[in-house]
Structure formats: structure tokens, C-alpha cells
C-alpha positions, -999 to +999 in steps of 0.1 A: -077+185-486-043+173-473-019+193-497-040+222-483-038+214-452-003+205-453+001+239-468-017+259-436+005+242-418+036+249-428+022+290-434+017+286-394+057+280-388+054+236-392+085+235-412+082+192-414+046+194-420+052+177-451+068+150-437+040+141-409+015+114-407-019+118-421-034+114-389-011+145-373-015+168-404-052+161-398-048+171-355-025+201-360-040+211-387-080+216-369-058+231-341-040+259-363-078+264-375-094+272-345-066+293-334-067+311-367-103+315-360-093+330-328-070+354-338-093+366-364-123+370-342-103+394-317-087+415-347-130+415-354-137+429-318-110+448-317-121+470-348-158+472-334-144+485-304-120+512-323-148+520-347-175+524-318-146+545-299-140+570-334-179+570-334-191+582-298-194+614-290-191+611-252-157+587-250-172+559-231-160+542-264-124+548-262-123+534-227-140+507-232-114+502-261-085+510-240-100+485-217-099+463-241-068+466-257-052+460-218-073+430-211-060+413-243-026+429-236-029+412-202-046+382-210 
């Protein structure tokens, strides 16, 4: 598990993760997991909104997608 956590940290830009104390590895890995999961969730919501926009005959889906993307850029 420790090796996996260090690999995760390295892949997310923690260049010296292999030299962190074990407690810091655990704590930082938890933060990275939360951030990665949030990014994945945002991508899923965006893809869903894009699919609805394409399938929507009235064009309301496009407006929703544009608002979602604007909120993501501004927020």
C-alpha cells in the first residue's frame, strides 16, 4: 500500500514523495485521492451534460452545458 501511495503522489507532482515520512505519505495520498476523485466527478458531469446537449431537440441542453462550462471556468 505504501508503494502505491508513493506512486500516486509521484504521478501528481510530488517529486520527493519517496523521501516523505510515512505519516506524510498517508496524509498527502488522501488529499490527492480526494482531488482526483473530484476531477473524475467533474468530467463525468461534463460528459453527461454534453450528451444531453447533443440529444436535446429543443436546445435547452446546449444552454445548460454552456452554463456548466462557464461555472467551471469562473469557479
